[in-house]
C-alpha positions in Angstrom: 1.0 -39.6 7.3 -1.9 -40.5 5.3 0.3 -40.5 2.0 2.9 -42.5 3.8 0.4 -45.0 5.1 -1.2 -45.4 1.7 2.3 -46.0 0.2 3.3 -48.5 2.9 -0.1 -50.5 2.2 0.8 -50.6 -1.3 4.2 -51.8 -0.7 2.9 -54.6 1.4 0.2 -55.7 -1.2 3.3 -56.1 -3.8 6.1 -57.6 -1.7 4.3 -58.9 1.3 3.0 -58.1 4.9 6.3 -59.2 6.1 8.4 -56.4 4.4 10.4 -54.2 6.9 9.6 -50.6 6.0 10.6 -48.9 9.1 12.5 -45.4 8.9 15.8 -47.0 9.6 15.8 -49.3 6.5 16.5 -47.9 2.7 12.9 -48.8 1.7 11.4 -46.9 4.6 13.8 -43.9 3.7 12.5 -44.0 0.3 8.9 -44.2 1.2 9.3 -41.4 3.6 10.9 -39.1 1.1 8.4 -40.1 -1.6 5.7 -39.2 0.8 7.1 -35.6 1.6 7.3 -35.0 -2.3 3.9 -36.0 -2.9 2.8 -34.1 0.2 4.7 -30.9 -1.1 3.0 -31.0 -4.7 -0.4 -31.4 -2.9 0.2 -28.2 -0.7 1.5 -26.4 -3.9 -1.9 -27.3 -5.5 -4.0 -26.3 -2.6 -2.2 -22.7 -2.5 -2.8 -22.3 -6.2 -6.4 -23.4 -6.0 -7.1 -20.8 -3.1 -5.1 -18.2 -5.1 -7.4 -18.5 -7.9 -10.3 -17.0 -5.8 -10.1 -13.2 -5.3 -11.6 -13.9 -1.8 -8.8 -16.1 -0.7 -5.9 -14.8 -3.1 -2.8 -13.0 -1.4 0.3 -11.0 -2.8 0.9 -11.5 -6.3 -1.9 -13.9 -7.1 -4.3 -11.3 -5.7 -2.6 -8.3 -7.9 -2.9 -10.5 -11.3 -6.7 -11.1 -10.2 -7.6 -7.6 -9.6 -5.7 -6.3 -12.8 -8.3 -8.4 -14.7 -10.8 -6.0 -13.4 -8.5 -3.0 -14.3 -7.7 -2.4 -10.5 -4.0 -2.2 -9.3 -2.5 -2.1 -5.8 -1.5 1.3 -4.7 1.9 1.5 -4.2 3.9 3.1 -1.2 4.5 6.7 -1.4 7.0 9.1 0.3 6.0 11.7 2.8 6.4 15.5 1.6 6.9 18.5 3.7 6.9 22.3 2.8 9.9 24.5 4.3 10.5 28.2 4.2 14.1 29.1 3.5 16.1 32.0 4.0 19.9 32.7 4.1 22.3 35.0 5.8 24.3 35.4 2.7 23.3 35.1 -1.2 23.1 31.4 -1.7 22.0 28.8 -4.2 19.9 25.9 -3.5 20.7 22.9 -5.5 18.6 19.8 -6.7 19.7 17.1 -4.4 20.2 19.1 -1.3 19.3 16.8 1.8 17.6 18.3 4.9 17.4 16.4 8.3 14.6 16.0 10.7 14.9 15.7 14.5 14.5 11.9 14.4 17.3 11.5 11.7 15.0 11.1 8.6 16.6 12.6 5.4 14.6 14.6 3.3 15.5 15.6 -0.4 14.9 18.8 -2.4 14.2 17.6 -6.2 13.2 21.0 -7.9 15.3 23.1 -9.9 18.4 24.9 -8.7 17.6 28.3 -7.0 19.2 31.4 -5.9 18.0 32.6 -2.7 18.9 36.4 -1.9 20.0 37.2 1.5 17.9 40.5 1.3 14.8 38.9 0.2 11.6 40.3 1.8 10.0 36.9 2.4 11.2 33.2 2.6 11.5 31.0 -0.3 9.0 28.0 -0.4 10.4 24.7 -1.3 9.0 20.8 -1.2 11.1 18.4 0.2 10.5 14.4 0.0 11.4 11.9 2.5 14.3 9.5 1.2 12.3 6.7 3.0 8.9 5.5 1.6 5.8 5.1 3.8 4.0 7.0 6.5 6.9 9.0 7.7 5.7 11.6 10.2 7.4 15.0 10.5 5.5 17.4 12.9 5.8 21.2 12.5 9.3 22.3 13.3 10.9 18.6 12.8 12.9 19.7 9.8 15.1 22.7 10.8 18.6 22.1 8.9 20.4 20.7 5.8 22.4 17.7 6.1 25.6 19.4 5.7 26.6 22.7 7.0 25.0 25.7 5.2 24.0 29.5 5.6 20.3 28.4 5.1 18.0 29.1 7.8 15.1 26.4 7.6 11.6 26.8 9.0 8.9 24.1 8.8 5.6 25.7 9.6 3.3 22.8 9.0 3.5 19.1 9.5 4.4 16.9 6.6 2.1 15.3 4.3 2.4 11.6 5.5 3.1 8.9 2.8 1.7 5.5 2.8 2.8 1.8 2.7 1.8 -0.5 -0.1 -2.0 -1.1 0.0 -2.8 -4.3 2.1 -4.3 -7.4 0.6 -7.6 -6.7 2.7 -8.1 -3.0 1.2 -7.2 -4.0 -2.2 -9.8 -6.6 -2.3 -12.2 -4.5 -0.8 -11.4 -1.8 -3.4 -11.7 -4.3 -6.1 -15.0 -5.5 -5.1 -16.5 -1.8 -4.8 -14.9 -1.0 -8.2 -16.2 -3.8 -10.3 -19.1 -1.7 -11.3 -17.1 1.5 -12.2 -17.6 1.4 -15.8 -20.8 3.4 -15.3 -21.8 6.2 -13.1 -25.5 6.0 -13.1 -26.0 4.2 -10.1 -24.5 4.9 -6.5 -22.6 1.7 -6.3 -20.9 2.5 -9.8 -20.4 6.1 -8.6 -18.5 5.0 -5.5 -16.5 2.4 -7.4 -15.4 5.2 -10.0 -14.5 7.4 -7.2 -12.3 4.8 -5.2 -10.3 4.3 -8.5 -8.9 7.8 -7.9 -5.4 8.0 -6.6 -5.6 9.4 -2.8 -9.3 8.3 -2.2 -9.2 5.8 0.5 -13.0 5.5 1.3 -16.4 6.9 -0.1 -19.7 7.5 1.3 -22.4 8.7 -0.9 -25.9 10.3 0.8 -28.9 10.0 -1.9 -31.6 12.2 -0.6 -34.8 10.4 -1.5 -36.6 12.1 1.4 -39.4 14.8 0.9 -37.2 17.5 2.4 -33.6 18.7 2.5 -31.3 16.0 4.4 -28.6 17.6 6.7 -25.2 15.2 6.7 -23.4 14.9 10.0 -21.1 17.5 8.9 -24.1 19.9 8.6 -24.3 20.2 4.9 -27.8 20.3 3.4 -28.5 18.0 0.9 -31.5 19.1 -1.3 -34.2 16.6 -2.6 -33.2 14.5 -5.4 -29.6 15.4 -4.9 -26.5 13.2 -3.8 -23.7 14.1 -1.5 -20.3 12.3 -1.9 -17.9 12.4 0.9 -14.4 11.4 0.3 
């Protein structure tokens, strides 16, 4: 509205106060379109300006700024599960064999082809990966069969290791702030930053015992004098 008012004011200065610039006229429609174009350009510059600051940047803009500090967004990972396989007759488990859980999620075996003996004294342990990225949950006993009919007996004794989604902007921004001092490991902040750059580390707490006696952490660990205790 402010841009449109400024254009109308200028038009009247040039063509006179009696010019008709209503939105139903050709001149009025032109001024309205021009105002929208200028407004869109202004908004684009505002977005670009805000994304030049790591504290307000989002998405790919934040990725670019964080890469200048050698920090990259953690990508999504797939859940994995450990299965125990036996068979009623001698059989071969091939790479690409798909298993299915009770909720319909598919899990793929990506290892080498292995032969499974029906008379084996113990089950064959394999790792399967969920076909869908992200935090797919599979409690113990969820994966009990292959997608296609087979002679395999499938037992899932432990819950799956849950994957993750792409790292959020907020978490990436916080990790970047903590890791800016990760080039050294002589101070606690730098040590925390170095640890946070490791894949799989989501949070770090470091206890520095500067007291005159052993420090007992909340988990019962005794931290001697002049020692640090890192919790990942």
